[in-house]
N, C-alpha and C positions, 0 to 999 in steps of 0.2 A: 285577387291578389288588388286589383284596383280597389275593390269593396273594403279589402284589409287596411290599403293605404288611407282611405277617404274615414273609416271610422275610427284609425288610429290620429290622424289630424283634430276629427272632433273630440274624443276623449284625451285629447293633450290639454285640452281649454282649460284656462285656470284665471281668476282675476287678479290673481298675482302674475304682474307682469314678466317678470325675469324669468319665471315657469316656461310662460309660452316662450320663448327668445330659446330658452338652451334647448327646449322639446323639440321645436321645429328645427333648430341647428344641427341635433343628433340625427332627426328622421331623413331632413334633408339630404346628410352625408352618403345617404346610399346605404352600402352591405347587398349582401346576398338574400336577405330574408329567406334565407333555407328554414327557418323554423317556424316561420308562420304557413312555408309553402306545405310543409309535411303536415301540419294537422288538417289542411285543405284537402291533400290527395288523400290523407289515412282517412278521412271522415267519409268521401266520395267512394273510395277503394272498398270500405264497409257497407255502401247502400245508402248512405244517409241523404238525405232528401231535403233539409229542413237548412235554415240559415245561419243557426247558430254556431259554425264552424268558423265562420267569419269573425264574430265574437272572442274566440278561444284562439281562434291565429293573433288577433291582436292583441290579448293579454301574453300569450307567448311571447310575442314580440317587445313588450313593456317590459316586461321581465329580466328578456336577455339583455335589451338597452341599459337598465338599471345597474345590473353585474357589470356593463363596462363601463359606467362613469363611476361606479366604485373600483373595479379594476384599474383602473387608468391613474385614480388615486393613489392607492397602493403600491402602484406602481412607478410614479412618477413618468407615466408615458406624457409625449407630446406631441403626437402623428399617431394617427386613425383614420384608417381609408383615406389616407393620404390628405387628410385635412386635419389642424392643430385640434387637440385634445380638449374638450370642455372645460376642464380643470388647468388647461394651459391657457383659457380666455378668461376665464371666470374665478379661477381660483378652486382651492380642494373642498373648502366647507360648504361651496353653493354646490358643487358636482355630487358630493354625498346627499346632500338635503334634495336636491331634484332627484336622485335617484331613489332616496326615500318613497319621494310624492309617484314616481312611477310604478314604484311597488305597491303602496297603497291603492294607487287609483286602478293598479292590476286586479286586486282581490274584492274593489265593490264592481268591476264589471263579471267576475265571476259569478257575485253574488246574483247577479242580473240575471245570468244563467239558470240559477236555480236547481243545480242537481248538486248534491251534498257529494255525490262520487268525485265531480272536476273538485271540490274545494279539497276532497281528502289524497286528491292527487297532487296537485299544485303544492298544497303546504308541504306535504312532503318532500317534494322536488326542490322546495325553493330552502326548504333545512338541510338537504342535502347538498345542495351548490355552495352554502355559506360554509358547510363541511371542507368540501372540497377546498375552499380559497384559503382557509386557515389551515389546511394540511399542506397547500402551499407553500404557506407563507414558512411554514415549519421545516420545509427542505431548501428554501433559499438558503443561498450559500453554504449548502451541506455536500460534499463532495462524497459522501458516504449512500449518498441515495441512492435504493436498488430500484431494479425496475419494476417490480413488483408495489412499492413505495407510488413513483410515476405513475404508473395504469392506475392505481386507487384514485389516485389527483383526476385525473381526466375524467375516470367513469362519474366522479360527484361536480366536477368543475363544468365537465362540457357535455357528456354523455347523458346526463341525467335529464337534462331539460328536453333534448332529442325524442329521447323514450316517451318521456310525460306527455309530448307534444303528439305522439301518434298512438299514444292510448288514449286518449282524450277524444280522437278519432272514432275510434271502436266504442267508447262509452257512449257517444252521442247517439250513433248508430243501434245503440243497443245489441252488437254483432255477437255477444256472448263471449265467456271466458274462451274459448281455444281463439278465437281471431283476435282479441284484444294481448293474450300473452303473446302470439306471432307480432303484430304491430310493435307491440313494446320491444322484443327483442330485436325488430327492425332497426329502431328508432334509439336502441341502445350501441349496435354494431354501426350503424351509422355514423352516429356521434362519435364514435373512439375512434373512425376511420378518418371522419374530419379533422379531429384534433393531432393526429399523428403526424396527418399532411400537414395542418399548420405548422407542426415544429419542425419537421422537415424543410420547409419552407424559407423557416427562419435562417437556414444556415443554406439555402439553394435558390435561394430569388434573388432578387434586388428590390431596392427601396420603390421604385417607379410602379414595377408591377406589384408588389406585396402589398403598396399603400401605409406603410409604416418601415420605420428603420430596421434594417437587416441587423442580426446580431443583437435586438434586443433582449431578449432572454438571456443572452451571456452578460450583457452588462446590467442586468439584475440579478445575477448570479443564480438564475434560474437552471438546475439539473436537469437539461429534460433527455429525451432518449437519445440522441444522437451523440450527446456529449456523455451520459453513459455507456454507451456502446463503444464509443472511443477510448474511452477508459478503460473498458475491460479486454480490449483488443487490441490499445498501444503499447509500446513500450516503456520502461522507467521514465525516460526524459519526458515523454509526450501525457504520460497518466500527471506528472507532476505539473506541467505546464497546465491540464485542462482544471488539476487539483486548485492551485493557483487561482487562475480567474473566475472559478465558480467561489471559491472563498472571499476572494474579494470585488468582484463583478470588475465591471469595466471591460472595453475592446480595446486595448492597447496592440494586446499580439493578435488579435483577430485572422488576421490573416496565416498565421502559422498555423492556429486552431482549425481554421476552414479546410488547410492541407491535411491534418491530420482524422478528421473526421473524413473526408473523400478517402485518404487512406486507406484507412479500417476497415470502409465499406458500413460506414456506420448510416449512411445514409439510405443506402440500398437494404438495411437490415429494417429500419423503421418503415422504409415505404413497403416492403413486405408484409409488415404486420398490417399497415394499414389496408392493403389487398385482400388480405385474410380474411379483417374484419368487415370490408362491403362485400366479401363473397356470403358472409354467414348472414349481413343482412338481408342479400338477394335469395337466400335461401329460405330464410323465415317466409318470405313473400309466397311461399308456396303454399301455405294455408288459407289465401284469401281466391276469392273466384279471378278466373282472367279477367279482365277488363284495360283502358287507355291507363286510367290511374293507377293500379297497380304495375303496368309497366312505366309511368312517368316514376313512380318510387323507385324503381329497379334504375331507371335513369340518373336519378340523381346520386345514387349508391356509385355508380360509374362516375359520376360527377366530382364526387368528394375526393376519389385518389386521382384523379387525370387533371384536376384543375393546376393554375400555375400562380392564382393569385387567393 
């Protein structure tokens, strides 16, 4: 991970000063670095002994960071990882363009790796992520969004990048179709579990712990699973309350909505789905030979559902 961080700093370099400033601001803001970590672990769990997994871990982090820059513009977010967002400091136009720089730099780095299969996987993944963003935009302020539609969004928007990262580890190692499929399945289920817990924490954490404003999804009119489930289990008055909040956004009645989410068991329901996805991720690892790296991947699946931030 130290090597990944060092490579990220080197490849952020640009003769455009503002790109350097924003790039370093985002990287220095921290984050869990789970996506690059799964690339490293998947490669080693597949018995890869080279050094290109460092490059691909950095590629995954660049693409993830680009999506965050664009997300924060679309969502008009002002806080991420307990710091002001780039768009809050430098404006929307700058954030979008620096996000574009990170995407293009990531593809330059993939070319350096020299494997067409890597390009194929990552071009498909970035395309699916963009589709997920558009689908989420279509669902915003729509209280009739179904659980199936919600799950389709998180598959594309979040799980796809985890899936691509673990698949890349197997590809680098030339691990074969069975192991590549198993690691891709692990990444997909891990990504689903991670996002489900993220959506739980938006209604069950606090801003200081979470690193962003609690209730942001509600303010943006996003019908995430806790709200979808609360409407399914709530009475007519409660459904009307949540429907109005989704349609118009805002957090004016967030305490009432939190009470409904709690009373209907929506948090427990969403968390149970996350635990099921974590279990499936760990089952997929059985296709790999036992190793400390496989154990670490299993530990990440546990962390994804046990975390509070």
